[in-house]
C-alpha positions in Angstrom: 36.5 -36.4 -18.4 33.5 -36.0 -18.2 31.6 -37.6 -15.0 28.1 -40.3 -16.6 25.0 -39.3 -14.8 25.2 -39.9 -11.3 28.7 -40.9 -11.0 29.8 -37.4 -9.1 29.0 -37.9 -5.5 32.1 -35.9 -4.6 32.7 -33.0 -6.6 35.9 -31.4 -6.3 35.6 -27.8 -4.2 38.3 -26.5 -6.0 36.3 -26.1 -9.3 34.2 -28.1 -12.0 32.2 -27.4 -15.1 28.5 -28.0 -15.8 27.0 -27.1 -19.0 28.1 -23.5 -20.2 29.4 -22.3 -16.3 32.1 -23.2 -14.7 31.6 -23.4 -10.9 34.2 -22.7 -8.2 32.4 -23.6 -5.1 35.3 -22.5 -2.6 35.1 -18.6 -3.7 30.8 -19.2 -4.5 31.6 -18.2 -7.6 29.9 -18.8 -11.5 31.9 -17.8 -14.2 30.8 -17.9 -17.8 33.1 -16.2 -20.3 33.0 -13.0 -19.5 30.5 -13.5 -16.7 30.9 -13.6 -13.1 27.7 -14.4 -10.5 28.7 -14.5 -6.9 26.3 -16.1 -4.6 25.6 -16.9 -1.7 26.8 -19.9 0.1 23.6 -21.8 0.2 23.0 -21.5 -2.8 26.6 -23.0 -3.7 25.5 -26.0 -1.4 22.8 -26.7 -3.4 24.6 -26.6 -6.4 27.3 -28.7 -5.7 25.0 -31.3 -3.8 22.5 -31.5 -6.9 25.2 -31.4 -9.5 27.2 -34.5 -7.5 24.3 -36.2 -7.9 23.4 -35.2 -11.8 20.7 -37.4 -13.3 19.2 -38.6 -9.7 15.9 -37.3 -8.5 16.8 -35.9 -5.1 13.9 -35.4 -2.5 13.5 -32.1 -0.3 13.5 -33.7 2.8 17.3 -35.0 1.8 18.0 -31.6 0.4 16.8 -30.0 3.8 18.3 -32.7 5.9 21.6 -32.9 4.1 21.9 -29.3 4.3 20.0 -27.6 6.7 20.3 -30.5 9.1 18.6 -29.4 12.8 17.9 -26.2 11.9 14.3 -25.3 11.9 13.3 -24.3 8.6 10.5 -24.2 6.7 10.1 -25.5 2.3 10.1 -22.2 1.7 13.7 -21.4 2.2 15.0 -24.5 -0.1 11.8 -22.4 -2.9 13.7 -19.5 -2.4 17.1 -21.1 -2.6 16.4 -23.1 -5.8 14.9 -19.4 -7.0 17.8 -18.0 -6.4 19.5 -20.7 -8.2 17.8 -21.1 -11.3 18.4 -17.2 -11.7 22.3 -17.1 -11.4 22.1 -20.0 -14.0 19.8 -18.1 -16.2 17.8 -21.1 -15.8 13.8 -21.4 -16.5 11.8 -23.7 -14.5 9.8 -24.2 -17.3 12.3 -25.4 -19.9 15.3 -25.9 -17.5 18.7 -26.7 -18.7 20.1 -27.5 -15.2 17.4 -27.7 -12.6 14.8 -30.3 -13.5 11.5 -29.9 -10.8 10.1 -33.6 -10.6 6.8 -33.3 -9.3 6.0 -34.5 -6.0 9.5 -35.8 -5.6 12.2 -33.7 -5.7 14.6 -31.8 -8.1 17.4 -33.2 -10.5 19.9 -31.9 -12.2 20.2 -32.3 -15.8 23.2 -30.9 -17.1 26.7 -32.6 -17.9 29.3 -32.3 -15.0 33.0 -32.2 -16.0 35.2 -32.2 -13.2 38.6 -30.0 -13.8 41.6 -31.5 -12.3 44.8 -30.0 -13.3 47.0 -30.9 -15.9 49.4 -34.0 -15.5 53.3 -33.5 -15.1 55.2 -33.1 -18.5 56.1 -36.4 -19.7 57.0 -38.9 -22.7 53.3 -38.9 -24.0 54.0 -34.9 -25.2 56.5 -36.2 -27.5 53.7 -38.0 -29.0 52.5 -36.6 -32.8 49.2 -34.3 -32.2 47.9 -36.6 -35.3 48.1 -39.3 -33.2 46.2 -38.2 -30.1 43.0 -38.8 -29.0 40.9 -37.6 -31.5 37.9 -36.8 -29.3 39.2 -34.3 -26.9 36.6 -31.4 -25.9 39.3 -27.8 -27.0 36.4 -25.6 -25.6 36.0 -27.3 -22.1 39.7 -27.9 -21.7 40.8 -23.5 -22.4 37.9 -23.0 -19.4 39.0 -25.5 -17.1 42.3 -23.9 -17.5 41.6 -20.5 -16.9 39.5 -21.6 -14.5 42.1 -23.7 -12.7 44.6 -20.3 -13.5 41.8 -18.3 -11.3 41.7 -20.4 -8.7 45.7 -21.3 -8.5 46.2 -17.5 -8.5 43.0 -16.5 -6.4 42.9 -13.6 -9.0 39.7 -12.5 -10.4 38.4 -12.9 -13.8 41.2 -11.8 -16.0 38.9 -10.0 -18.0 37.0 -6.5 -16.3 36.6 -4.8 -19.3 32.8 -6.1 -20.0 32.6 -8.2 -16.6 28.6 -8.6 -15.7 28.2 -8.9 -12.0 24.7 -9.5 -10.6 24.0 -9.4 -7.0 22.1 -12.4 -5.0 20.5 -11.5 -1.9 20.4 -13.8 0.8 17.5 -16.5 1.3 15.7 -14.4 3.8 16.0 -11.2 1.9 14.8 -13.2 -1.4 11.8 -14.0 0.4 10.6 -11.5 1.5 11.1 -9.6 -2.3 9.0 -12.9 -3.9 6.6 -12.6 -0.4 6.2 -8.7 -1.9 5.8 -9.9 -5.3 2.8 -12.4 -4.3 1.1 -9.6 -2.6 1.8 -7.1 -5.3 0.3 -9.9 -7.9 -3.4 -9.8 -6.2 -4.0 -6.9 -8.0 -6.4 -5.8 -5.2 -6.6 -2.8 -2.7 -5.9 -5.4 0.3 -2.9 -6.6 -1.3 -0.5 -3.4 -1.4 -0.6 -3.1 2.2 1.2 -6.5 2.6 3.6 -5.9 -0.5 4.7 -3.0 0.8 5.7 -4.2 4.4 7.5 -7.1 2.6 9.4 -4.9 0.5 10.8 -2.9 2.7 11.3 -5.9 5.0 13.8 -7.1 2.1 15.6 -3.5 1.7 16.1 -3.7 5.5 17.7 -7.1 5.2 19.9 -6.5 2.1 19.8 -2.7 1.1 22.0 -3.4 -2.1 19.7 -5.2 -3.5 18.2 -3.5 -6.6 14.9 -5.6 -6.6 13.8 -5.1 -3.9 14.3 -1.3 -4.3 12.6 -2.2 -7.5 9.6 -4.0 -5.7 9.4 -0.8 -3.2 8.8 1.6 -6.4 6.1 -0.8 -8.2 4.0 -1.2 -4.8 4.0 2.8 -4.9 2.9 2.9 -8.6 0.3 0.2 -7.6 -1.2 2.5 -5.2 -1.6 5.7 -7.3 -3.0 2.9 -9.7 -5.6 2.2 -7.4 -6.2 5.6 -6.2 -5.4 5.1 -2.4 -3.0 7.5 -2.9 -2.1 10.3 -5.0 0.4 10.6 -7.5 1.5 13.6 -6.3 2.5 11.9 -2.7 3.5 8.5 -5.0 5.9 9.6 -8.3 8.9 11.0 -5.6 8.9 7.8 -3.8 8.8 5.9 -7.0 11.3 7.3 -8.1 13.4 7.5 -5.1 13.3 3.8 -5.3 14.3 3.5 -9.1 17.0 5.6 -8.6 18.5 3.1 -5.6 18.0 0.2 -8.1 19.6 1.6 -11.2 22.8 3.6 -9.2 23.2 -0.6 -7.9 23.0 -2.1 -11.0 22.2 -0.1 -14.4 21.3 -3.5 -16.2 19.3 -4.6 -13.3 16.2 -5.8 -15.5 13.4 -4.9 -12.3 15.1 -1.5 -12.0 14.5 -0.8 -15.7 10.9 -2.4 -15.6 10.2 -0.2 -12.3 11.7 3.0 -14.3 9.1 2.2 -17.7 6.2 1.6 -15.3 6.7 5.1 -13.5 7.2 7.0 -17.0 4.2 5.2 -18.1 2.1 5.6 -15.1 3.4 9.2 -13.8 4.5 10.8 -16.9 2.8 9.6 -19.5 5.4 9.3 -21.5 4.6 6.6 -23.8 8.3 6.8 -25.7 10.5 6.3 -23.1 8.7 3.5 -21.0 8.9 1.6 -23.7 12.1 2.1 -24.5 12.7 1.0 -20.8 10.5 -1.9 -20.6 12.1 -3.0 -24.1 15.6 -2.8 -21.8 14.1 -4.9 -19.0 13.5 -7.4 -21.5 16.4 -7.4 -23.2 18.2 -7.9 -19.7 15.9 -10.5 -18.5 13.3 -12.0 -20.7 11.7 -14.1 -18.1 11.2 -11.4 -16.0 7.5 -11.4 -15.9 6.2 -7.9 -14.4 8.0 -6.6 -17.4 5.7 -8.5 -19.6 2.9 -7.5 -17.9 3.9 -3.4 -17.9 4.5 -4.0 -21.9 1.2 -5.7 -21.9 -0.5 -2.6 -19.8 1.4 0.1 -22.2 0.5 -1.3 -25.6 -3.1 -1.7 -24.4 -2.7 2.2 -23.8 -0.9 3.2 -26.6 -4.3 0.9 -28.6 -1.4 -1.4 -29.9 -3.8 -4.4 -29.0 -2.0 -6.9 -30.5 1.4 -6.0 -28.9 -0.9 -6.0 -25.4 -2.3 -9.2 -25.9 0.9 -11.1 -27.2 3.1 -9.1 -24.1 -0.1 -10.5 -21.8 0.5 -14.3 -23.2 3.8 -14.0 -22.5 3.6 -12.6 -18.9 1.0 -15.7 -18.6 3.4 -18.1 -19.8 5.9 -17.2 -17.3 3.2 -17.2 -14.6 0.9 -19.3 -15.3 -1.3 -20.2 -11.6 -1.9 -16.7 -10.6 -5.4 -15.6 -11.8 -4.2 -12.0 -12.3 -2.8 -13.1 -15.2 -5.8 -14.6 -17.2 -7.4 -11.5 -16.1 -5.1 -8.9 -17.3 -4.9 -11.0 -20.5 -8.5 -11.1 -20.5 -8.4 -7.1 -19.9 -6.7 -6.5 -22.8 -8.6 -9.0 -25.2 -11.9 -7.5 -24.1 -10.2 -3.7 -24.8 -9.8 -4.9 -28.5 -13.2 -6.5 -28.9 -12.7 -9.7 -28.5 -14.9 -10.9 -25.7 -15.6 -14.1 -26.4 -11.6 -15.0 -25.9 -11.6 -13.0 -22.9 -14.5 -14.9 -21.4 -12.7 -17.9 -21.6 -9.9 -16.7 -20.0 -11.9 -15.2 -16.9 -13.4 -19.0 -16.8 -9.3 -20.3 -16.7 -8.8 -18.3 -13.6 -12.1 -18.9 -11.9 -11.0 -22.4 -12.0 -7.7 -21.3 -10.1 -10.2 -19.4 -7.3 -13.6 -19.6 -7.8 -13.6 -17.0 -4.7 -12.1 -14.6 -6.4 -13.7 -10.9 -6.4 -11.8 -9.4 -8.6 -12.2 -12.2 -11.6 -16.1 -11.8 -10.8 -16.0 -8.3 -11.3 -13.8 -8.2 -14.8 -16.1 -11.5 -15.5 -19.1 -8.5 -15.2 -16.8 -5.8 -17.4 -16.6 -8.0 -19.8 -19.9 -9.2 -20.3 -21.1 -5.4 -20.1 -19.2 -4.6 -23.1 -20.4 -7.7 -25.1 -24.2 -6.3 -24.9 -25.1 -8.9 -22.1 -26.4 -7.1 -19.1 -28.1 -9.6 -17.0 -24.9 -11.6 -17.2 -23.2 -8.8 -16.1 -25.3 -8.5 -13.4 -24.8 -11.9 -12.4 -20.9 -11.3 -12.1 -21.5 -8.8 -10.1 -23.5 -9.6 -7.6 -21.6 -12.8 -6.8 -18.2 -10.7 -6.8 -20.3 -8.8 -3.5 -22.3 -11.6 -2.1 -17.9 -13.8 -1.9 -16.9 -9.9 -0.8 -19.2 -10.7 2.0 -22.3 -8.2 1.7 -25.6 -9.4 3.4 -28.2 -11.1 1.7 -30.6 -8.4 2.6 -28.1 -5.4 1.5 -28.0 -7.9 -2.3 -31.9 -8.7 -2.6 -32.1 -4.5 -2.7 -30.2 -4.4 -5.3 -32.0 -7.1 -7.3 -34.7 -4.6 -6.8 -33.3 -1.4 -8.1 -31.6 -3.7 -11.4 -35.1 -4.9 -11.9 -36.2 -1.3 -12.1 -33.5 0.5 -13.7 -31.0 -1.9 -15.0 -27.5 -1.6 -14.7 -27.6 2.4 -14.6 -29.8 1.9 -11.0 -26.9 -0.6 -10.2 -24.1 1.9 -10.9 -26.0 4.7 -9.1 -26.3 2.8 -6.2 -22.9 1.8 -5.9 -22.0 5.4 -6.7 -23.9 6.3 -3.2 -22.1 3.4 -1.4 -19.1 4.9 -2.2 -19.6 8.4 -1.9 -19.6 7.6 2.4 -15.6 7.7 1.8 -14.9 4.3 3.6 -13.4 3.0 0.1 -11.2 4.3 -1.6 -11.8 5.3 -5.6 -9.8 7.6 -7.6 -12.0 9.8 -9.9 -11.0 8.6 -13.6 -12.9 4.9 -12.3 -15.3 7.2 -10.5 -15.8 9.0 -14.4 -16.2 5.9 -15.5 -19.0 4.6 -12.9 -20.5 8.2 -13.6 -21.1 7.2 -17.7 -22.3 4.0 -17.1 -25.1 5.8 -14.4 -25.9 8.4 -17.1 -24.4 10.8 -15.8 -22.0 12.2 -18.1 -21.7 16.2 -16.5 -20.6 14.4 -13.4 -18.0 11.9 -15.3 -16.4 14.6 -17.1 -16.1 16.8 -13.8 -14.6 13.8 -12.5 -12.1 13.3 -15.7 -10.9 17.0 -14.9 -9.7 16.3 -11.3 -8.1 13.3 -12.1 -5.9 15.3 -14.9 -5.0 17.6 -12.4 -4.2 14.6 -9.9 -2.4 12.9 -13.0 -3.9 10.1 -11.5 -2.4 7.0 -13.3 -5.3 5.3 -14.6 -6.1 8.1 -16.8 -3.4 6.5 -19.2 -6.1 4.4 -20.5 -8.3 7.4 -21.5 -7.6 7.1 -25.2 -9.0 3.6 -25.3 -10.9 3.2 -22.6 -14.7 1.8 -24.0 -17.0 3.1 -20.7 -15.5 7.0 -21.9 -16.9 6.5 -26.1 -20.0 7.8 -24.4 -17.6 11.1 -23.9 -15.5 11.7 -26.5 -17.5 13.8 -28.7 -17.3 16.6 -25.6 -14.8 19.3 -25.9 -13.7 18.9 -22.5 -13.1 15.0 -22.7 -10.9 15.6 -25.5 -8.8 18.3 -24.3 -8.1 15.9 -21.6 -7.6 12.7 -23.9 -5.2 14.9 -26.2 -3.0 16.5 -22.8 -2.6 12.7 -21.6 -1.9 11.3 -25.1 0.2 14.1 -26.6 3.5 11.8 -25.7 2.6 8.9 -27.6 
């Protein structure tokens, strides 16, 4: 009954077993215990093609040629389809149990494949005493196979419906738009939110029943508030509407629970509720990176630096080719005073993208916290250069730094930003005022930030820049109001 690796060239369309899953290709259905997962036809085609060549490396060109034939599609469509298949199977690309990525060659199905055949007609063999029959029969596989055959023959749904978990899988085109949205959102830059918003809106338009697409919209609105490009008052209703859509479609959506937790944290400063939602998201999908990212932010804002670092490390493990994961880990390390470790993570990020403005800015901030003003200014200057600042402007800035140090650099920066060309939150403006030595103006900015309920204010109790303000009663009132729901 078990097919050896590579021998299953033509698997039956009525069903087969692989790993923990019973596969019914004719119904685009995967069954595991009481769980049913319906997949797109193209996703099932890829599963059947790979499983039918179990143990063999199947090239991307082979897959594209056999399954998409003469259609004009890019490699991205295959990548998205493989992603959807892994998600359906609960597989992990870094620790695969079903689909192994073979670098520069293609994919290999590594799970055992068992063909399901109807039981043979009654014969004299049935009279053989049980103790004389083959002793190595796989009882579990036989039982599941019998149940699947019963489902297929009867054309019925899975017989146990009280606890069935059915996950929605969008079309490859909708999934591609969603993944592009996540890519742009993960740039963690002011420039990234606009294309992210466009892609998530496209994903919703292509498949309005996908909870992940609505959750992506919610996360984008949260990011727009966090970066100060839109007000919390404007963004919070949009966030909650998108979250409600996601959770109405699937209350057990990890994406929806994560988006809810992020909103509870950034907009409501309700840390316990946010942590509960994020824990639910992680329990539903331990490999969902944004949930670990948001958990790192939440724990850092609560001063739980050990938990924050662990969450950021998990996010980096799940997404090791994104510079944002390294800078986020560096950030929580620096908040906890581990400046040398933070610098190492920044260097790793710069190996991936030496021209990242955001990473250079993070390098400057870490060096500044570590008491290295010259190294901090050098990093800030390099970020401005990479960002397109003309050489005469950089030379003027050099003169300001030589004369006034970092305080002069920040005063010059505040003057530039006051022209209204670059959006900046009042919380960040307050940090600049502190660094420029203008503490009264910093407090005024923080009070405005509180009135606006700016998302970035969630870190007011741990941000090292505000240490100079902590003895002030005005600051203490703001910090207590924000941290009152820890």
